[in-house]
Steps between C-alpha positions, in 0.01 A plus 500: 500500500189282528346353189151360465333305226151603403263208446172533316225313684197428288237613751497870430774591747874543464728342757867554569690189591705501817790735463834323501750726671780252438398328178457667165372235267507602135270381225789499252863398490757749609782548249740220586861425435386199298294718265777755455755223461297333227472824303870582535594145406267502199641833382858378538431183302322696228788749469754219458276324247444830322872551444549141385203526266624825343850362441383182330229681304770710332698182430196334343419798280856495363499121465154491343585748224836333445341155465194638317285292735146614572483260793791675673354843425174368645683403817667842513161671465368276773789609720414863421151430629646342813722804547201734478290282728773494764514880491124508548534252786764708675279808473206297633698384804600860571151645474346211695719591798337843529268543802120526456346837430151641537436430132678162494390373840613143435843616391666431167540123526323434173761697309692172505208323336468771235871471431469126445189556287670747267812286468289206385320709239833639384636154435182406315535797265865423421420132449223586254741715295755218491238250386418726205870528410539122517205448267641755254836322502330168424299654217804671347729201572780724623730253678859628475613404848845466662429191709835515685443849638139406567605195705763688701258783580225255596739309728592820681130580521423170671777560755397860572132412538587218737702742712220759504241233575696373800546856630131583466373171639721472806565873548129585476402282797473625852423280798243657728465436871163630596451841343739697713356422842480195720227643717130480441462874489722802487606637840656822620519408869494190719265230368242326714650153490196327641264637237753443222560140604126443515460628147790287380350194669160551336653543156719193548185306590325647197782385274501148644135465402569603142746234383268407215479852364822492298874511529516875551341457845806323649664838552547563873442823687833495675701484179332576174750347259323582179609362167755688298358813341614649176441855386256496208734709285788261563261222412405672174867555414574135583227379264636727228846352550356148479347599167838633388672180611258282306543723198882493525495120516278495193735737319797279590325190367405685182859622456633144529244375247590774253873443562473137390242556226461839329176387335332510840548874544122536524523380860622851593160670448319184610677522835385859531137393450511201733677669786294816468196288584684347799595845627139616477388197698758557775383858551138393545563403862621844601214661307246273670622581852525872424144498364369337818658777708367782281149348506511481882490122482598245762848360434540123475729497804208535743177301518174684564332209680800450728494863612123494548521186716786645702295811575199292602711308752622807686366497855192722536418529128142398420488590133737605221386693195615746234845340481710666231848383403714676242862571417657844523790346312629147456647468850262726696152379591209710624186375674179661621234311693199544730488288816192467718541440875239435770660720768623849404748495788714234327525701180853626568640155580334354189643783293851446636489124454357529148769737381771295666376186328469667159849644520687209653323209330411644161757778468236771450661840450191713571174400667172680570280321754153628589347362821121484522244374752364163395138507379351155444215617276719701265506353151666662200588344167797732464646360823511145365829338406574584135518208260 
């Protein structure tokens, strides 16, 4: 079945680019084994961490009440938050895998971001409650603590959090090799090798001229070995575990201090206050990235000027305007742009080369490229590069 791409030409007429009977070039990524593999891997790691978290949370609740240590109970409550956030993350991964619908035309990718967002707010609420309890304990001077049980429980906590951290950090990575396809565009039949090689050659030349644009431009078309990617929910869980690890170390230090000097029992609620602040700070990074996605912002992993310059250097492009870059989710970029060309007959080749470059060089998941006829006199403030 033939497939054509409609191109809007800004002279009052609509043109259809040359129909490609053998090439069906898509403006978005096809679902790849890499994408599915990352989701399955993230879910598997989260399930294992979930079971480990639940087991040790029960141990800490028992140990905390036995030792009468608010710091251990704080850590147990923190683990409860992690447990809930991992459940949210697993649900987010499931719903994000659903295909787009007429109502949700971009799909459900941002369910992952919402899951990370809610898990961060959940940990903030629990931390606030624990801060209040710590202050009340200091005011009432209620310090009957079994430092031995506290130390043993904290030691186990350090070990368990180290194990979970290693699982989430190394298990949450997935090495990508070019977004599921080594070709410049998706094909259903025999490719036209001459045209493909020409496109590859032009993009290679384009990349050679952009060595000063940043390290992300050293990616090659023939093997896009992108940096390791981590599912945002695994990342959120990992940061939570880091907070737990820091808190468990603090509890262990406090237990040793109390063990050798009972008069220093006040360090138990003090640890709760100090490490609650640290936990809040560690979650700010996930919250910041999630906010950028929800506000349709440009992620820090891609530079606006680099993309703009790359588009300007495509053969046949006279002017670039209305460039928009945003994130569908943390690892899926979307771009829309208007390109002006002098000859309408080269529109299809410019379109193909542009999308190939955006996908292979910048890892763009979905692109919308509008081709227009170049008009020298046209001047519009809205078309200027945003500051």
